[in-house]
MARKOLLUM-241571 format. One record per atom (N, C-alpha, C): residue in one letter; x, y, z. Coordinates in steps of 0.1 Angstrom, whole numbers, padded with zeros to 4 digits, always signed. Example, Ala and Ser with C-alpha at 12.3 -4.5 7.8 and 13.67 -1.06 7.14 Angstrom:
BEGIN
a+0132-0057+0078/a+0123-0045+0078/a+0132-0033+0078/s+0128-0022+0071/s+0137-0011+0071/s+0129+0000+0079/
This chain:
BEGIN
m+0008-0012+0000/m+0000+0000+0000/m+0009+0012+0000/k+0006+0022-0008/k+0013+0034-0009/k+0011+0043+0003/i+0021+0049+0008/i+0020+0058+0020/i+0021+0072+0015/d+0012+0081+0021/d+0013+0095+0017/d+0024+0101+0025/i+0035+0105+0018/i+0047+0110+0024/i+0048+0125+0022/s+0038+0131+0016/s+0039+0145+0012/s+0042+0155+0024/e+0035+0153+0035/e+0038+0163+0046/e+0051+0161+0052/p+0055+0148+0056/p+0068+0146+0062/p+0080+0149+0052/l+0078+0147+0039/l+0088+0150+0030/l+0090+0165+0028/k+0078+0172+0028/k+0079+0186+0027/k+0086+0192+0039/k+0083+0187+0051/k+0089+0192+0063/k+0104+0190+0063/k+0108+0178+0059/k+0123+0175+0059/k+0130+0182+0048/l+0124+0184+0037/l+0131+0190+0026/l+0130+0206+0026/l+0119+0211+0029/l+0117+0225+0028/l+0119+0233+0041/e+0117+0227+0052/e+0118+0234+0065/e+0131+0231+0072/e+0134+0218+0073/e+0146+0215+0081/e+0159+0214+0073/n+0158+0212+0060/n+0170+0210+0052/n+0170+0219+0040/k+0176+0231+0042/k+0176+0241+0032/k+0186+0238+0020/l+0195+0227+0022/l+0205+0225+0012/l+0200+0217+0000/i+0188+0211+0001/i+0183+0204-0011/i+0174+0214-0018/n+0177+0217-0031/n+0169+0226-0039/n+0156+0221-0043/f+0145+0229-0042/f+0132+0225-0046/f+0128+0235-0057/f+0123+0230-0068/f+0119+0239-0079/f+0104+0236-0083/d+0098+0247-0088/d+0084+0246-0092/d+0083+0238-0105/y+0074+0229-0106/y+0072+0220-0117/y+0070+0228-0130/k+0064+0240-0129/k+0060+0248-0140/k+0072+0253-0148/q+0084+0252-0141/q+0096+0257-0148/q+0101+0248-0159/f+0096+0235-0159/f+0102+0225-0168/f+0093+0224-0180/i+0099+0226-0192/i+0092+0225-0205/i+0096+0212-0212/e+0086+0204-0214/e+0088+0191-0220/e+0092+0194-0235/s+0104+0188-0239/s+0109+0190-0252/s+0106+0178-0261/q+0111+0167-0258/q+0109+0155-0267/q+0112+0143-0259/q+0108+0131-0264/q+0110+0118-0258/q+0122+0112-0264/d+0132+0107-0256/d+0144+0101-0261/d+0143+0086-0256/g+0138+0077-0265/g+0136+0064-0260/g+0125+0063-0250/s+0128+0058-0238/s+0118+0057-0227/s+0118+0070-0218/k+0128+0079-0221/k+0130+0091-0212/k+0124+0103-0219/v+0117+0111-0211/v+0111+0123-0216/v+0121+0134-0211/k+0126+0142-0221/k+0135+0153-0218/k+0128+0166-0216/y+0134+0174-0207/y+0128+0187-0204/y+0138+0198-0205/e+0134+0210-0210/e+0143+0222-0210/e+0140+0230-0197/w+0151+0234-0191/w+0150+0240-0178/w+0163+0249-0175/n+0161+0262-0174/n+0172+0271-0171/n+0184+0269-0181/g+0181+0267-0193/g+0192+0265-0203/g+0198+0251-0203/l+0192+0242-0195/l+0198+0228-0195/l+0187+0218-0200/t+0192+0207-0204/t+0183+0196-0208/t+0184+0186-0196/v+0173+0183-0191/v+0172+0174-0179/v+0162+0163-0181/i+0162+0153-0172/i+0152+0144-0171/i+0146+0144-0156/l+0134+0140-0154/l+0128+0140-0141/l+0125+0126-0138/r+0131+0121-0127/r+0130+0107-0123/r+0122+0106-0110/n+0112+0097-0109/n+0105+0096-0097/n+0114+0091-0085/l+0113+0098-0074/l+0120+0093-0062/l+0116+0079-0058/n+0125+0071-0055/n+0122+0057-0051/n+0117+0056-0037/l+0104+0058-0035/l+0099+0058-0021/l+0090+0046-0018/d+0089+0037-0027/d+0080+0026-0025/d+0084+0017-0013/n+0097+0017-0010/n+0101+0008+0001/n+0102+0015+0015/i+0097+0028+0015/i+0097+0035+0028/i+0083+0032+0034/n+0082+0025+0045/n+0070+0022+0051/n+0065+0032+0061/e+0053+0029+0067/e+0047+0038+0076/e+0055+0040+0088/k+0062+0030+0093/k+0070+0031+0105/k+0082+0040+0102/d+0088+0039+0090/d+0099+0048+0087/d+0094+0063+0087/i+0083+0065+0082/i+0077+0079+0082/i+0076+0084+0096/q+0070+0076+0104/q+0067+0080+0118/q+0080+0082+0126/e+0090+0074+0124/e+0102+0074+0132/e+0113+0082+0125/f+0112+0085+0112/f+0122+0093+0104/f+0136+0087+0105/q+0137+0074+0106/q+0150+0068+0107/q+0155+0065+0093/e+0149+0056+0086/e+0153+0053+0072/e+0150+0065+0064/f+0139+0072+0067/f+0135+0084+0059/f+0146+0095+0061/q+0151+0097+0073/q+0162+0107+0075/q+0174+0103+0067/e+0178+0091+0067/e+0189+0086+0059/e+0187+0089+0044/f+0175+0087+0039/f+0171+0089+0025/f+0173+0104+0022/v+0168+0113+0031/v+0170+0127+0028/v+0184+0132+0029/d+0192+0126+0039/d+0206+0130+0040/d+0214+0126+0027/e+0210+0115+0021/e+0217+0110+0009/e+0214+0119-0002/l+0202+0124-0003/l+0198+0134-0013/l+0207+0147-0012/e+0209+0151+0001/e+0217+0163+0003/e+0231+0160-0001/r+0237+0149+0003/r+0251+0146-0001/r+0252+0145-0016/l+0242+0140-0023/l+0243+0138-0037/l+0243+0152-0044/q+0236+0161-0038/q+0236+0175-0044/q+0249+0182-0042/k+0256+0179-0031/k+0268+0185-0027/k+0280+0182-0037/i+0279+0170-0043/i+0290+0166-0052/i+0286+0169-0067/r+0276+0177-0069/r+0272+0181-0082/r+0284+0188-0089/g+0287+0184-0101/g+0298+0190-0109/g+0310+0181-0111/f+0310+0170-0103/f+0321+0160-0105/f+0319+0153-0119/r+0329+0153-0127/r+0328+0150-0141/r+0323+0136-0144/y+0325+0126-0135/y+0321+0112-0138/y+0308+0108-0132/i+0301+0118-0126/i+0288+0115-0120/i+0277+0124-0125/i+0266+0119-0129/i+0255+0127-0135/i+0251+0137-0124/n+0248+0150-0129/n+0244+0160-0120/n+0230+0159-0115/f+0229+0161-0101/f+0216+0161-0095/f+0214+0175-0090/y+0203+0182-0095/y+0201+0196-0092/y+0191+0199-0081/g+0183+0189-0078/g+0173+0191-0067/g+0160+0183-0070/i+0149+0187-0064/i+0137+0179-0066/i+0125+0189-0070/t+0115+0183-0076/t+0103+0190-0079/t+0091+0181-0077/k+0079+0186-0077/k+0067+0177-0075/k+0057+0179-0086/d+0054+0168-0092/d+0044+0168-0103/d+0030+0170-0097/p+0023+0182-0100/p+0010+0184-0094/p-0001+0175-0098/k+0001+0169-0110/k-0010+0160-0114/k-0009+0146-0107/t+0003+0141-0106/t+0004+0127-0100/t+0007+0128-0085/g+0013+0140-0080/g+0017+0141-0066/g+0031+0135-0063/y+0037+0129-0074/y+0050+0123-0072/y+0061+0134-0071/y+0071+0131-0062/y+0083+0139-0061/y+0093+0134-0071/k+0100+0142-0078/k+0109+0138-0088/k+0123+0144-0087/m+0133+0136-0089/m+0147+0141-0090/m+0150+0148-0103/i+0157+0159-0102/i+0161+0166-0114/i+0175+0162-0118/l+0177+0155-0129/l+0190+0150-0133/l+0194+0155-0147/h+0206+0157-0148/h+0211+0162-0161/h+0209+0151-0172/f+0205+0154-0184/f+0203+0145-0194/f+0216+0141-0201/v+0219+0128-0201/v+0232+0124-0207/v+0229+0120-0222/n+0236+0127-0231/n+0234+0124-0245/n+0245+0114-0249/g+0243+0101-0246/g+0252+0091-0250/g+0247+0077-0248/k+0254+0067-0252/k+0250+0053-0250/k+0253+0049-0236/n+0245+0039-0231/n+0249+0033-0218/n+0261+0023-0221/l+0268+0020-0211/l+0280+0012-0212/l+0278-0001-0219/k+0267-0008-0216/k+0264-0021-0222/k+0263-0020-0237/d+0255-0010-0242/d+0254-0008-0257/d+0267-0003-0263/y+0274+0005-0256/y+0287+0011-0261/y+0297-0001-0263/l+0298-0010-0254/l+0307-0021-0255/l+0303-0030-0267/r+0290-0032-0269/r+0286-0040-0280/r+0288-0034-0293/e+0286-0021-0294/e+0286-0014-0307/e+0300-0008-0311/v+0308-0004-0302/v+0320+0003-0305/v+0332-0007-0305/t+0333-0017-0296/t+0344-0025-0294/t+0357-0017-0292/p+0358-0011-0280/p+0370-0002-0278/p+0382-0010-0276/k+0394-0003-0278/k+0407-0009-0276/k+0409-0011-0261/f+0420-0019-0258/f+0423-0022-0244/f+0425-0010-0236/a+0433+0000-0241/a+0436+0012-0234/a+0424+0020-0230/i+0414+0021-0239/i+0402+0028-0237/i+0394+0021-0226/k+0394+0008-0227/k+0387+0000-0216/k+0393+0003-0202/l+0406+0004-0202/l+0412+0007-0189/l+0408+0021-0184/r+0407+0030-0193/r+0403+0044-0189/r+0389+0044-0184/i+0380+0036-0191/i+0366+0036-0186/i+0365+0030-0172/a+0372+0019-0170/a+0372+0012-0157/a+0377+0022-0146/r+0388+0029-0149/r+0394+0038-0140/r+0384+0050-0137/e+0377+0055-0147/e+0368+0066-0145/e+0356+0061-0136/i+0351+0049-0138/i+0341+0044-0130/i+0345+0043-0116/a+0357+0038-0114/a+0363+0036-0100/a+0365+0050-0093/e+0369+0060-0101/e+0371+0073-0096/e+0358+0079-0092/g+0347+0078-0100/g+0334+0083-0096/g+0328+0076-0084/l+0330+0062-0084/l+0325+0055-0073/l+0332+0058-0060/n+0345+0061-0061/n+0353+0066-0049/n+0347+0079-0043/v+0344+0088-0052/v+0338+0101-0048/v+0325+0098-0041/l+0316+0090-0046/l+0304+0086-0040/l+0305+0080-0026/h+0315+0070-0025/h+0317+0064-0013/h+0323+0073-0002/e+0332+0082-0007/e+0337+0092+0003/e+0327+0101+0009/n+0316+0103+0001/n+0305+0111+0006/n+0293+0102+0011/n+0296+0090+0014/n+0286+0080+0020/n+0274+0079+0011/i+0276+0079-0002/i+0265+0076-0011/i+0267+0062-0017/i+0257+0054-0016/i+0258+0040-0021/i+0248+0039-0033/l+0254+0033-0044/l+0246+0032-0056/l+0235+0021-0055/r+0239+0009-0050/r+0231-0002-0048/r+0225-0008-0061/n+0227-0001-0072/n+0222-0006-0085/n+0232-0003-0096/l+0244-0006-0093/l+0255-0003-0102/l+0255-0014-0113/n+0253-0010-0125/n+0254-0020-0136/n+0257-0012-0149/s+0259-0020-0160/s+0264-0013-0172/s+0253-0005-0179/k+0240-0007-0175/k+0229+0001-0181/k+0228+0015-0174/n+0234+0016-0162/n+0233+0028-0154/n+0246+0036-0155/i+0255+0032-0164/i+0267+0040-0167/i+0267+0044-0181/f+0269+0057-0184/f+0268+0062-0197/f+0282+0067-0202/i+0284+0067-0215/i+0295+0073-0222/i+0291+0085-0230/q+0296+0097-0225/q+0292+0109-0232/q+0305+0116-0235/n+0307+0119-0248/n+0320+0126-0252/n+0332+0119-0247/d+0332+0105-0249/d+0343+0097-0245/d+0346+0097-0230/s+0336+0101-0222/s+0338+0101-0207/s+0327+0094-0200/v+0330+0089-0189/v+0320+0081-0181/v+0310+0091-0173/k+0298+0087-0173/k+0288+0094-0164/k+0280+0083-0156/i+0282+0083-0143/i+0275+0073-0135/i+0261+0078-0131/a+0251+0070-0133/a+0237+0074-0129/a+0231+0062-0122/g+0218+0061-0122/g+0211+0050-0115/g+0211+0050-0100/f+0209+0062-0094/f+0209+0063-0080/f+0197+0056-0074/g+0199+0045-0067/g+0188+0038-0060/g+0188+0043-0045/l+0181+0054-0043/l+0183+0061-0030/l+0176+0054-0018/a+0164+0049-0020/a+0156+0044-0009/a+0160+0030-0005/r+0160+0027+0008/r+0163+0013+0012/r+0150+0008+0019/s+0149-0005+0020/s+0138-0010+0028/s+0143-0010+0043/s+0133-0012+0052/s+0136-0010+0066/s+0146-0021+0071/h+0147-0032+0064/h+0156-0043+0068/h+0168-0044+0060/n+0171-0033+0052/n+0183-0032+0044/n+0185-0044+0033/s+0174-0049+0028/s+0174-0059+0018/s+0176-0052+0005/p+0182-0060-0005/p+0184-0054-0019/p+0171-0050-0026/i+0171-0040-0033/i+0159-0035-0040/i+0162-0036-0055/g+0156-0045-0062/g+0157-0045-0077/g+0170-0046-0083/f+0179-0054-0078/f+0193-0055-0083/f+0195-0064-0095/g+0185-0072-0098/g+0186-0080-0110/g+0197-0090-0109/k+0203-0093-0121/k+0213-0104-0122/k+0226-0101-0115/h+0229-0088-0112/h+0241-0085-0105/h+0240-0086-0090/c+0228-0090-0085/c+0227-0090-0070/c+0234-0102-0065/e+0241-0099-0054/e+0249-0109-0047/e+0241-0119-0039/l+0244-0132-0040/l+0236-0142-0033/l+0236-0140-0018/q+0247-0136-0013/q+0247-0133+0002/q+0237-0123+0006/c+0236-0113-0002/c+0226-0102+0002/c+0212-0107+0000/l+0210-0115-0010/l+0196-0120-0012/l+0192-0129+0000/k+0201-0135+0006/k+0198-0143+0018/k+0198-0135+0030/g+0201-0122+0029/g+0200-0114+0041/g+0212-0115+0050/f+0224-0120+0045/f+0236-0121+0054/f+0244-0109+0055/c+0241-0099+0047/c+0250-0087+0048/c+0242-0074+0045/e+0247-0063+0049/e+0241-0050+0045/e+0244-0047+0031/c+0234-0042+0023/c+0237-0038+0009/c+0243-0024+0009/g+0255-0023+0011/g+0262-0010+0011/g+0274-0009+0002/k+0284-0004+0007/k+0296-0002-0002/k+0302-0015-0007/k+0301-0025+0002/k+0307-0038-0003/k+0299-0044-0014/l+0286-0041-0015/l+0279-0046-0026/l+0282-0038-0039/d+0284-0025-0037/d+0289-0017-0049/d+0302-0023-0054/i+0311-0027-0045/i+0324-0033-0049/i+0322-0046-0057/y+0313-0054-0052/y+0310-0067-0059/y+0305-0064-0073/k+0296-0054-0074/k+0290-0051-0087/k+0300-0045-0097/f+0310-0037-0091/f+0321-0032-0099/f+0329-0043-0105/g+0332-0053-0097/g+0339-0065-0102/g+0332-0072-0113/k+0319-0072-0113/k+0311-0078-0124/k+0312-0069-0136/i+0313-0056-0134/i+0314-0047-0146/i+0328-0048-0152/i+0338-0050-0144/i+0352-0052-0149/i+0352-0064-0159/r+0345-0075-0154/r+0345-0087-0163/r+0337-0084-0176/e+0327-0075-0175/e+0319-0072-0187/e+0327-0063-0196/i+0335-0054-0191/i+0343-0045-0199/i+0354-0052-0207/f+0361-0061-0199/f+0372-0068-0205/f+0368-0082-0209/s+0368-0084-0222/s+0363-0096-0228/s+0373-0107-0227/s+0370-0119-0233/s+0379-0130-0232/s+0392-0128-0240/e+0392-0118-0249/e+0404-0115-0256/e+0414-0108-0247/d+0409-0103-0236/d+0418-0096-0226/d+0423-0105-0215/v+0421-0118-0216/v+0425-0127-0205/v+0440-0126-0202/i+0448-0123-0212/i+0462-0123-0210/i+0466-0111-0201/k+0457-0101-0200/k+0459-0090-0191/k+0455-0094-0177/s+0463-0103-0171/s+0459-0110-0158/s+0457-0100-0147/s+0464-0089-0147/s+0462-0079-0136/s+0448-0074-0135/i+0441-0073-0146/i+0427-0068-0146/i+0418-0078-0139/f+0420-0091-0143/f+0412-0101-0137/f+0415-0104-0122/r+0427-0101-0118/r+0430-0102-0104/r+0422-0092-0096/l+0421-0080-0102/l+0413-0069-0095/l+0399-0073-0094/s+0393-0079-0105/s+0379-0083-0104/s+0377-0094-0094/d+0387-0103-0093/d+0386-0114-0083/d+0385-0109-0069/k+0393-0098-0067/k+0393-0092-0053/k+0378-0086-0050/c+0372-0080-0061/c+0359-0075-0059/c+0349-0086-0056/l+0351-0097-0062/l+0341-0108-0061/l+0344-0117-0049/a+0354-0114-0041/a+0358-0123-0030/a+0347-0122-0019/d+0349-0129-0008/d+0340-0129+0003/d+0339-0115+0008/l+0328-0112+0015/l+0325-0098+0019/l+0336-0091+0026/n+0342-0097+0036/n+0352-0091+0044/n+0366-0090+0038/e+0367-0096+0026/e+0380-0096+0019/e+0380-0086+0007/r+0369-0080+0005/r+0369-0070-0006/r+0376-0057-0003/p+0384-0052-0013/p+0391-0039-0010/p+0381-0028-0011/k+0386-0016-0006/k+0379-0004-0007/k+0380+0001-0021/i+0371+0010-0026/i+0371+0014-0039/i+0383+0023-0042/k+0388+0030-0032/k+0400+0039-0034/k+0412+0031-0038/s+0414+0019-0032/s+0425+0010-0035/s+0424+0005-0050/l+0411+0002-0054/l+0409-0003-0067/l+0412+0008-0077/y+0408+0020-0074/y+0410+0032-0082/y+0425+0034-0084/e+0433+0034-0073/e+0447+0035-0074/e+0454+0025-0083/d+0449+0012-0081/d+0455+0001-0090/d+0452+0003-0104/l+0440+0007-0107/l+0436+0010-0121/l+0443+0021-0127/k+0446+0031-0119/k+0453+0043-0124/k+0468+0039-0128/e+0474+0030-0119/e+0487+0026-0122/e+0487+0017-0135/l+0477+0008-0137/l+0477+0000-0149/l+0475+0009-0161/e+0467+0019-0160/e+0464+0028-0171/e+0477+0035-0175/l+0485+0040-0165/l+0497+0047-0168/l+0507+0038-0174/a+0508+0026-0169/a+0517+0016-0175/a+0514+0013-0189/s+0500+0012-0192/s+0496+0009-0206/s+0499+0021-0215/l+0498+0033-0210/l+0501+0045-0219/l+0516+0045-0222/k+0524+0042-0212/k+0539+0042-0214/k+0543+0032-0225/t+0536+0020-0224/t+0539+0010-0234/t+0535+0014-0248/i+0524+0021-0249/i+0519+0026-0262/i+0528+0037-0268/s+0533+0046-0258/s+0541+0058-0263/s+0556+0055-0265/t+0560+0043-0260/t+0575+0039-0262/t+0577+0035-0276/p+0585+0042-0284/p+0588+0038-0298/p+0595+0025-0299/k+0591+0017-0309/k+0598+0005-0311/k+0610+0007-0320/i+0621+0001-0316/i+0634+0003-0323/i+0635-0007-0334/n+0637-0003-0346/n+0638-0011-0358/n+0653-0012-0361/i+0659-0024-0358/i+0673-0026-0359/i+0678-0025-0373/f+0669-0030-0382/f+0673-0030-0397/f+0675-0015-0402/n+0665-0007-0398/n+0665+0007-0402/n+0678+0014-0397/i+0681+0011-0384/i+0693+0018-0378/i+0705+0013-0385/s+0706+0000-0388/s+0718-0005-0395/s+0719+0001-0409/k+0708+0003-0416/k+0708+0009-0429/k+0713+0023-0429/e+0708+0030-0418/e+0712+0044-0416/e+0727+0045-0414/f+0732+0037-0406/f+0747+0037-0403/f+0755+0033-0416/m+0749+0024-0424/m+0755+0020-0436/m+0757+0031-0446/w+0746+0039-0447/w+0747+0051-0456/w+0757+0061-0451/i+0757+0063-0438/i+0767+0072-0432/i+0781+0068-0435/f+0784+0055-0434/f+0797+0049-0436/f+0801+0051-0451/i+0791+0048-0460/i+0794+0050-0474/i+0797+0065-0477/l+0789+0074-0471/l+0791+0088-0474/l+0805+0092-0469/n+0809+0087-0457/n+0822+0091-0452/n+0833+0086-0461/i+0832+0074-0466/i+0842+0069-0476/i+0842+0078-0488/f+0831+0081-0493/f+0830+0089-0506/f+0836+0103-0504/t+0833+0109-0493/t+0839+0123-0490/t+0853+0123-0488/s+0859+0111-0483/s+0873+0111-0481/s+0881+0111-0493/f+0875+0108-0505/f+0882+0109-0518/f+0881+0122-0524/l+0873+0131-0519/l+0872+0145-0525/l+0883+0154-0521/
């Protein structure tokens, strides 16, 4: 049964928490539909309006403001990191007067999601490394600000102008911290309720994404698969995202050095010295 959260949400967002922007729905002009998404023009920006995920907030949460407060705090933290280049911008919220739904205002990403990008473009190994590093860097910023994605997968990561944009913020939690709509990437341990679906689950899903980015042709790049194995390890053995980001940055730098190092052609060098030798002999007779 749906719970009417209008009054407590209004209180938390508009009265107690001035850091979350609230905008009048009339400001948004519907422009066109892009696939399943409707685009809007707003203050010179193209944005999408996404319903806030409130279905799993129950009446007890509303009354005690425990999970609900956590939900609101996460909205605030998400707004604070606006402008980071690998994370889609969150501008605030609005309310649709017709449906009564509160909506997140998110920047429209004009690009393919990672799943389609990998299928259609077939990027080189160095580009795959850069994509993995950018995802890790964005995820590191989110975790440093105590923002948990919970729904990290290749359909919620976009490639715009050759750069990563992380989206798909699953903000609301159920009162018992069970996974919400994680699909095929959901960890079995979490499905059984053995762990909290938090940063460690994001790490697990990142390991799955690494395996998706680097195909079977990249098996020889064993360092990559060792990283993904760490992510897929038992809960308490998984590394923090900052460590994974640093490892990927080193691998990317090493890859760039390999590409930029010129190969020495011994034959060409020998031929060059041969001509110099012949020229020296010729000039000695002049």
